C-alpha positions, -999 to 999 in steps of 0.1 A, spaced: -26 422 -529 -58 429 -549 -91 414 -537 -98 395 -570 -62 380 -570 -68 371 -532 -101 354 -541 -84 333 -569 -58 323 -545 -81 312 -519 -99 291 -545 -68 274 -558 -61 267 -522 -94 252 -515 -92 227 -546 -67 202 -531 -86 202 -496 -118 195 -514 -103 166 -532 -87 153 -500 -123 154 -482 -141 135 -510 -112 108 -512 -113 105 -474 -150 99 -473 -150 76 -502 -122 54 -486 -141 54 -453 -168 32 -471 -141 5 -473 -126 -2 -442 -96 -26 -446 -98 -20 -483 -127 -43 -484 -160 -40 -502 -179 -67 -479 -183 -42 -447 -202 -18 -469 -222 -44 -485 -231 -58 -452 -237 -25 -437 -208 -27 -412 -194 7 -415 -193 35 -391 -226 53 -389 -206 87 -392 -195 76 -427 -228 76 -442 -234 111 -431 -209 119 -458 -195 150 -441 -163 149 -464 -183 144 -496 -211 169 -491 -197 194 -465 -160 193 -473 -165 185 -510 -197 198 -528 -203 227 -503 -167 237 -504 -162 232 -542 -191 254 -552 -175 284 -536 -142 277 -547 -154 276 -584 -171 310 -579 -139 326 -562 -119 315 -592 -138 340 -614 -142 367 -588 -111 386 -599 -118 382 -636 -132 411 -657 -170 409 -664 -201 401 -641 -181 387 -612 -154 413 -613 -174 441 -597 -186 451 -561 -217 429 -566 -195 400 -575 -175 405 -544 -207 408 -524 -217 373 -539 -185 359 -529 -194 365 -492 -227 345 -497 -206 317 -514 -181 317 -488 -206 314 -460 -217 282 -478 -183 270 -478 -180 277 -439 -213 260 -435 -200 228 -454 -168 230 -434 -185 231 -401 -207 202 -410 -176 181 -423 -156 190 -390 -187 182 -368 -192 150 -383 -155 140 -382 -151 150 -345 -184 129 -337 -169 101 -355 -135 101 -336 -155 106 -303 -179 76 -309 -151 53 -324 -154 28 -352 -182 1 -357 -163 -32 -354 -168 -68 -345 -162 -68 -307 -168 -97 -285 -189 -115 -313 -210 -86 -319 -210 -56 -343 -210 -26 -322 -192 8 -314 -173 -3 -283 -156 30 -276 -188 52 -277 -191 61 -242 -152 60 -234 -147 98 -235 -120 94 -265 -98 76 -239 -97 46 -264 -72 68 -285 -45 67 -259 -48 29 -250 -36 8 -281 -42 -23 -263 -80 -19 -266 -79 -16 -304 -69 -51 -306 -104 -61 -292 -118 -50 -325 -114 -84 -346 -130 -71 -379 -123 -50 -400 -83 -53 -392 -69 -22 -378 -102 -3 -382 -94 21 -352 -63 34 -369 -82 35 -402 -110 54 -392 -93 78 -367 -66 85 -393 -91 95 -420 -115 112 -397 -85 134 -382 -75 142 -419 -114 152 -425 -111 173 -395 -80 190 -403 -89 200 -441 -123 211 -429 -107 233 -404 -84 249 -431 -115 251 -455 -134 272 -428 -106 293 -423 -100 300 -459 -137 308 -466 -138 330 -436 -109 348 -451 -128 353 -484 -157 368 -463 -134 393 -452 -119 398 -487 -154 400 -502 -163 426 -478 -133 447 -484 -139 443 -524 -175 452 -519 -169 483 -500 -139 495 -518 -139 477 -553 -114 456 -569 -81 471 -579 -77 474 -616 -46 481 -636 -44 515 -649 -40 514 -686 -14 535 -702 -23 560 -730 
């Protein structure tokens, strides 16, 4: 496959992952579908780090937009354009690592919830064992089913960012090949 076509394929694979990351991060601000928790500041701290919006969203969208044009004729369809795609891919990898790290830390710490009359993160020091004990989840009185809500969305963010990182690393390799050997061009017939 041509390095330019490969770059465009990677770009179009990144777009849905960017959308999923942004949507997950926005939805995390409204546990239980209720605005009151965000308004009162009763949301999990890692949500405010906006790993899905900044890392998996913006920092992955910018490279994917560039990759879309890498294989085109003109300023981006040359060896220097492929070299720049390596730099943009590194930005994408950085964003994916940030999003993944925030998601994993959030799952490890557990959600902020009303537990024994106080707003706290009761599973913070439980070594993620709370995930296998559904009986503990009922101790979080508000927001309703916040453990399932947070873990589901943060696991989705982690998976999306992992795939984004792999795609960006693939583009770094593709960009290196394109930079060293050039883009393949269709030969015009006389």
